[in-house]
C-alpha positions as CSV (number, residue, x, y, z in Angstrom):
1,M,94.1,127.9,2.0
2,T,91.1,126.8,4.1
3,I,88.5,124.5,4.0
4,E,86.5,127.0,1.8
5,S,89.2,127.4,-1.3
6,L,88.9,123.5,-1.2
7,N,85.4,123.4,-1.6
8,L,84.0,120.2,-3.8
9,V,87.8,118.6,-4.3
10,A,88.0,118.0,-0.7
11,I,85.0,116.9,-0.2
12,L,85.2,114.1,-2.8
13,A,88.9,113.2,-1.4
14,A,86.9,112.4,1.7
15,F,84.5,110.3,-0.1
16,F,86.8,108.5,-2.0
17,F,89.1,107.6,1.0
18,G,86.1,106.6,2.6
19,A,85.3,104.2,-0.2
20,L,89.1,103.1,-0.2
21,S,89.0,102.2,3.4
22,F,85.7,99.9,2.8
23,L,87.9,98.4,0.0
24,S,90.3,97.0,2.6
25,P,91.4,93.8,4.4
26,C,89.8,95.2,7.5
27,V,86.5,95.8,6.5
28,L,85.6,94.2,3.2
29,P,86.1,90.5,4.3
30,L,84.0,91.1,7.2
31,L,81.3,92.5,5.3
32,P,78.8,89.5,5.8
33,G,79.7,89.6,9.4
34,Y,78.4,92.7,9.9
35,L,75.4,92.5,8.0
36,S,74.4,89.4,9.6
37,L,75.0,90.8,13.1
38,M,73.4,94.1,12.5
39,S,70.4,92.9,11.0
40,G,69.6,89.3,13.0
41,F,70.1,87.9,9.2
42,S,71.9,84.9,9.2
43,S,75.1,84.7,6.3
44,E,72.7,81.6,4.4
45,E,69.6,84.3,4.3
46,L,71.5,87.3,3.0
47,Q,73.6,85.1,0.4
48,S,70.4,83.6,-0.7
49,G,68.6,86.9,-1.0
50,G,65.9,85.9,1.6
51,A,66.8,89.2,3.8
52,S,63.9,92.0,3.8
53,T,65.2,94.3,2.0
54,R,63.6,96.9,4.3
55,T,65.1,95.6,7.4
56,M,68.5,95.5,6.0
57,L,68.4,99.3,5.1
58,R,67.1,99.9,8.4
59,A,69.8,98.2,10.3
60,T,72.8,99.4,7.8
61,G,71.1,103.3,8.0
62,L,71.5,103.2,11.8
63,F,74.7,101.2,11.8
64,I,76.2,104.0,9.3
65,A,75.1,107.0,11.3
66,G,76.4,105.2,14.5
67,F,79.8,105.5,13.1
68,S,78.9,108.9,11.1
69,V,78.5,110.3,14.5
70,V,81.6,109.2,16.0
71,F,83.6,110.5,12.9
72,V,82.0,114.0,13.0
73,G,82.9,114.0,16.9
74,W,86.5,113.2,16.5
75,G,86.4,116.1,13.8
76,L,85.0,118.4,15.8
77,G,87.9,117.4,18.9
78,A,90.4,117.8,17.0
79,S,89.5,121.3,15.5
80,W,89.0,122.1,18.7
81,A,92.5,120.9,20.2
82,L,94.3,122.6,17.2
83,P,92.3,126.0,16.8
84,G,92.8,128.0,13.3
85,T,95.2,127.4,10.6
86,G,98.8,127.4,10.1
87,W,99.5,123.4,11.2
88,L,98.9,122.6,7.3
89,V,102.7,121.3,6.2
90,W,102.8,119.3,9.8
91,A,99.8,117.9,8.7
92,G,100.7,117.2,5.2
93,W,103.6,115.1,6.7
94,F,101.5,113.3,9.0
95,V,99.2,112.2,5.8
96,V,102.4,111.2,3.9
97,A,103.4,109.2,6.9
98,M,100.0,107.5,7.2
99,G,99.9,107.1,3.3
100,A,103.2,105.6,3.9
101,F,102.1,102.9,6.6
102,I,99.1,101.8,4.9
103,F,101.6,101.2,1.6
104,V,104.5,99.3,3.8
105,T,101.7,96.9,5.5
106,A,100.1,96.0,2.5
107,I,103.3,94.6,1.0
108,W,105.2,93.8,4.3
109,N,104.4,93.0,8.0
110,P,107.4,94.3,9.7
111,K,107.6,93.6,13.7
112,F,108.1,97.0,14.9
113,L,104.8,97.6,13.4
114,L,102.7,94.8,14.7
115,P,101.3,97.0,17.8
116,L,99.5,99.3,15.2
117,M,98.8,96.4,12.9
118,R,96.6,95.0,15.5
119,E,92.8,95.8,15.6
120,R,91.1,97.2,18.8
121,R,87.3,97.3,18.9
122,M,84.9,97.5,21.4
123,E,83.1,94.5,22.1
124,V,79.3,94.8,21.6
125,R,77.2,91.8,21.9
126,P,74.1,92.6,19.4
127,S,71.9,90.1,20.3
128,R,71.4,92.0,23.7
129,L,70.5,95.0,22.4
130,G,67.6,94.1,20.5
131,K,67.0,96.9,17.9
132,F,69.6,99.4,19.5
133,A,72.1,96.7,18.2
134,P,73.1,98.4,14.8
135,P,73.6,101.7,15.8
136,V,75.4,100.6,19.0
137,M,77.6,98.3,16.8
138,G,78.2,101.5,14.4
139,V,79.3,103.5,17.5
140,A,81.7,100.8,18.4
141,F,83.4,100.5,14.6
142,G,83.9,104.2,15.0
143,F,85.9,104.3,18.5
144,G,87.6,101.2,17.2
145,W,91.2,101.1,15.4
146,T,92.3,98.9,12.2
147,P,95.3,99.6,10.1
148,C,93.7,100.0,7.5
149,I,91.0,102.5,8.7
150,G,92.8,104.1,11.0
151,P,95.5,105.7,9.3
152,F,92.7,107.1,6.7
153,L,90.7,109.0,9.1
154,G,93.7,110.0,11.4
155,A,94.8,111.8,7.9
156,L,91.7,113.2,7.7
157,L,91.6,114.2,11.2
158,A,94.9,116.1,11.1
159,F,94.0,117.9,7.8
160,T,90.7,119.4,9.1
161,A,92.3,120.4,12.6
162,A,95.0,121.9,10.5
163,D,93.1,123.9,7.8
164,T,89.8,124.9,9.2
165,S,89.3,128.2,11.0
166,T,86.2,126.9,13.3
167,A,85.8,123.6,14.2
168,W,82.5,123.1,12.3
169,E,84.1,123.3,8.9
170,S,85.0,120.2,9.5
171,V,82.0,118.6,9.7
172,P,81.3,118.1,5.8
173,L,84.4,116.6,5.7
174,L,84.1,114.0,7.8
175,L,80.4,113.3,6.8
176,A,81.6,113.0,3.3
177,Y,84.2,110.3,4.5
178,S,81.7,108.4,6.2
179,A,79.4,108.7,3.2
180,G,82.2,107.1,1.4
181,L,82.6,104.2,3.9
182,G,78.9,104.1,4.3
183,V,77.8,104.1,0.4
184,P,78.7,100.5,-0.2
185,F,77.4,99.0,2.9
186,L,74.0,100.7,1.8
187,A,74.4,98.9,-1.7
188,A,75.2,95.5,0.1
189,A,71.5,96.0,2.1
190,L,69.9,97.1,-1.2
191,A,70.9,93.9,-3.0
192,T,72.6,91.6,-0.6
193,N,73.1,88.7,-2.2
194,K,74.6,89.9,-6.0
195,V,76.9,92.5,-3.7
196,L,78.3,90.0,-1.7
197,A,78.9,87.9,-4.6
198,G,80.9,91.0,-6.3
199,F,82.9,91.8,-3.2
200,D,83.9,88.1,-3.4
201,A,85.5,88.6,-6.9
202,I,87.5,91.7,-5.3
203,K,89.1,89.9,-2.5
204,K,91.9,88.8,-4.3
205,Y,92.7,92.2,-5.2
206,L,92.8,93.6,-1.7
207,R,96.3,93.8,-1.0
208,P,97.2,95.8,-3.9
209,I,94.3,97.9,-3.4
210,Q,95.5,98.9,-0.1
211,A,99.2,99.6,-1.6
212,V,97.9,102.0,-4.3
213,S,95.6,103.9,-1.8
214,G,98.3,104.4,0.6
215,L,100.2,105.8,-2.5
216,L,97.3,108.1,-3.0
217,L,96.8,109.3,0.5
218,A,100.7,110.0,0.4
219,G,100.6,111.8,-2.8
220,F,97.5,113.7,-1.0
221,G,99.8,114.8,1.8
222,V,102.5,116.1,-1.3
223,L,100.1,118.5,-2.3
224,L,99.3,119.9,1.1
225,I,102.9,120.3,1.7
226,T,103.6,121.8,-1.2
227,D,100.4,124.1,-1.4
228,Q,99.4,122.4,-4.9
229,I,96.0,121.6,-3.4
230,T,94.4,124.9,-4.1
231,D,95.9,124.7,-8.0
232,L,93.7,121.4,-8.2
233,S,90.6,123.0,-6.9
234,N,90.8,126.2,-9.1
235,W,91.5,123.9,-11.8
236,F,88.6,121.5,-11.2
237,A,86.5,124.0,-10.3
238,D,87.1,126.1,-14.0
239,L,86.6,122.3,-15.6
240,L,83.3,122.4,-13.7
241,S,82.7,125.7,-15.6
242,N,83.4,124.7,-18.8
243,I,81.0,122.0,-18.5
244,G,78.4,123.8,-17.1
245,L,78.2,122.7,-13.7
246,D,79.6,125.6,-12.2
247,S,77.0,125.5,-9.3
248,L,78.7,122.7,-7.9
249,S,82.4,124.1,-7.2
250,E,80.1,126.1,-4.8
251,I,79.1,123.3,-2.4
């Protein structure tokens, strides 16, 4: 099984897990702060709709580009460090472990996991960076560790390293993950006050969302271990063909 055989299924899974990374206690509650720091607008301006949409889109786009470059770089590095295939079952177990970590930390805070539950971020002072603040913040975001994003990204890196014949085959999956994480940021930039209000309503469900996310990630790992992901990909390709969208399965 190679990345080519996964096609749209793997890309959609990467995008989906990127979106789940955004809907986590490590990112969503901090959204107003991220948007304010990268754009220069105050929280009051963002919530009242007084921020310039053009400025917000530019800043958010550069922020997304910053962490996307880092994520793709991680993917290339992982694929070069473990060239060739043959590690897929081990990668599957790692994905299961990362899913279990997300699930456990959503419902329990055991002391022995406390070192992994601490966030580690590069310190960036946007006020000193001017127009370069958004991409630099994105790069810092990409190099940091959070107990919500780290396991998702680590699982994806393990999968791409284990199941790509060349390092460049990891790029589409890391870009899909970055897009899944970045699209909600763009949505917030387009309609900041409305999106922030909507996300506020979701905050009380963050822990259940995190727990379900962990179970889904672990389930994806089980599919890798049992080599059932190819069957899922073939089923999805047949479904697209039956509804006249077979060209999408060749992405």
